Structure formats: structure tokens, C-alpha cells
C-alpha positions, -999 to +999 in steps of 0.1 A: -207+581-175-206+593-139-176+611-127-163+583-103-167+559-132-148+584-155-119+585-131-118+547-127-119+543-165-090+568-169-069+551-143-076+517-159-066+531-193-034+546-179-023+514-163-031+495-196-007+519-214-035+538-232-021+572-223-040+593-250-073+578-239-066+582-202-055+618-208-087+626-227-109+611-200-091+630-172-094+663-192-131+656-195-133+649-158-114+681-146-136+701-170-166+691-149-148+688-116-119+713-115-114+706-078-107+669-083-072+666-068-065+630-079-076+637-114-051+666-117-023+645-101-029+617-126-031+642-154+003+657-144+018+622-151+000+617-185+006+651-202+038+653-223+046+690-221+064+700-189+044+733-189+012+713-188+025+692-160+032+723-140-004+736-146-019+703-135+002+702-103-007+738-095-043+730-098-038+699-075-021+722-049-049+747-051-073+719-041-049+705-014-020+727-005-009+703+023+007+677+001+045+681+002+052+655-026+031+675-050+048+708-040+083+692-043+075+679-078+061+712-088+092+731-076+115+707-095+096+712-128+094+750-123+132+751-118+137+731-149+114+752-170+129+785-157+163+772-168+150+763-203+130+795-206+161+816-199+176+801-230+146+811-253+132+845-262+100+853-243+083+862-276+087+825-288+072+813-255+043+837-259+036+828-295+035+791-287+012+797-257-012+819-277-014+795-306-021+766-282-048+786-264-066+793-297-064+757-308-074+741-275-106+720-280-118+718-245-123+741-215-096+722-195-071+726-224-079+763-227-073+768-189-039+751-192-030+771-224-043+803-209-020+800-178+010+793-200+002+825-220-001+845-188+033+832-177+048+842-210+032+876-208+048+881-174+082+875-191+074+900-219+067+928-194+104+932-190+108+940-227+088+957-255+056+942-269+061+920-299+040+910-329+032+873-326+037+853-358+008+830-366+015+792-367+005+790-403+028+818-413+057+801-394+050+768-411+048+783-446+079+804-441+100+775-429+088+752-457+094+778-484+132+776-485+136+741-502+108+748-526+123+780-538+157+764-541+142+736-562+123+761-584+156+780-591+174+748-600+146+737-622+147+771-640+184+768-646+181+732-657+155+742-683+179+766-699+161+796-684+130+785-704+102+772-681+083+758-712+111+733-717+108+719-682+101+682-679+066+674-664+082+648-641+106+674-627+076+698-623+058+671-602+090+668-581+083+704-570+051+691-553+072+665-535+096+691-523+068+713-510+052+683-492+084+672-477+092+707-465+058+710-448+062+677-431+097+684-418+089+720-407+057+707-390+073+679-371+102+700-358+087+735-355+049+735-355+038+702-340+007+718-324-006+733-356-044+727-362-035+711-396-018+681-379-047+677-354-071+677-383-052+651-402-039+630-374-064+635-346-064+654-314-030+642-304-015+658-335+023+653-337+028+645-300+032+608-307+070+600-311+066+571-336+044+593-358+069+622-356+097+598-367+077+583-395+067+617-409+103+629-406+115+600-427+087+605-452+094+643-454+131+636-460+122+612-488+098+636-504+123+663-501+154+645-513+141+623-542+133+653-566+167+668-560+183+634-567+163+631-599+172+665-611+209+658-603+208+625-623+191+643-652+218+670-652+246+644-651+231+625-680+227+657-701+263+666-693+275+632-705+254+636-736+270+670-744+304+656-738+298+627-761+285+651-788+316+674-785+339+643-786+322+631-818+327+664-834 
């Protein structure tokens, strides 16, 4: 597809409400034509992350610095991002930018992620260097808490004898682990390569998908705990009936 046709197709998709497709077409276009001002301007309206919007507008201004509307929009977004960044540790911003840069599938994505990383590095110059936590480590660390808690409850429920544990309750541990991964992923590592592999290039950017996975995660997480609670109450009732009979 020729580049003019690519731009027209992207605009058509955007106006039809097909934002992911329009975004992909524009990313493909700016990868081949980095000085296409209109492609960057349209892209700034279609990307979700404010930092990506800023990068797109900066590229548009590089091509045409005499567009006051673009400069005004850029300054507004930069002011908003500065206020938000002031409330977050620079190390977190750097970790996210570095992870996004490594996982970017195209040259255009890598350019955007690279500029975000450079901005975060500038913030880090005021402090000491930090060791960046990998996204997989972050995901597993956040998901481990509920699984460990469930394992301890199961150990106590079995009378400190794992061999007496019910197979059904053991399978519940898998549900807790899966639910923890989903919740941690939706709210803390939405750009992880795992989600892009399972859900496609958009990963967890789609709001309905995030909501659905949050609900599923809560169900997977809560049901095993409810089952073990019901099982414990039934056992307690049985013990009370036994003591009453004696």
C-alpha cells in the first residue's frame, strides 16, 4: 500500500471508530515517513498514553514548528505530565519506559519509548542510579502474596499435614495464583509481553478487556478462599456436634 493510501486508510479507520487499526496504520506510516506531520498529529489523538501523545506532538512540531495549535496542545500535556511525574518516583518512570522500549514491536514504537526513557533518565540525574526491576519480577512479586496466604491457610486447615489436604483445595491454589496474576497484570504491568502475546499487540490497553479480566481475576482469587472457609465452618460444626454427643 502506498503511503498516501496508508494515510487515507488510517483516517478512514479512525473516523469509523477503529482506533487500534488506525493507530497501527499510522505507526507503520511514520516508520517509513518520519517527517509526515499529519500522520504524527493524527497519531497524537489515537494513542492512549499521554507520554506517547507528547512524543507524537513533538515530532509534528519538529516537522512544522509554525503551528501554534500543536505547540499549545503540547505545552498543556507537558504541564500535566510534569505535575503527575512530580508525584511519582523517577525510578518508576524509568522502569516503565525501559520495559516499554524493550517490548516495542516497531521502529516507531521504539522511538517513542526511547524518548520516554531519555526523559526519565534526565529526572534520575538529580538522584543516585537505581537498579530497574524487570516487569516479570514485578508481576510475580505482586502476585505472590495471595498465593502464599492461601498456602498457609491450606497448611493450617490440613492440621499441619500436607498429605491430608483435599485435592479440590489444592486445585484452588491454582485459581488463586491465576487470579493474582490477572489482577496484578491489569493494574500494575499492563504493558508486559505476556499480555501482548495472549491478547494481541494492544495488550491490556483496552478498557473493556481490563474490566473483564479484573472481574475474572477477583473470581479466581475469591472462590478458593470461600471454599476453604465453608469447609472450615463445616468441620467446626462437625466437631461441635461430636463433642455435644459425648
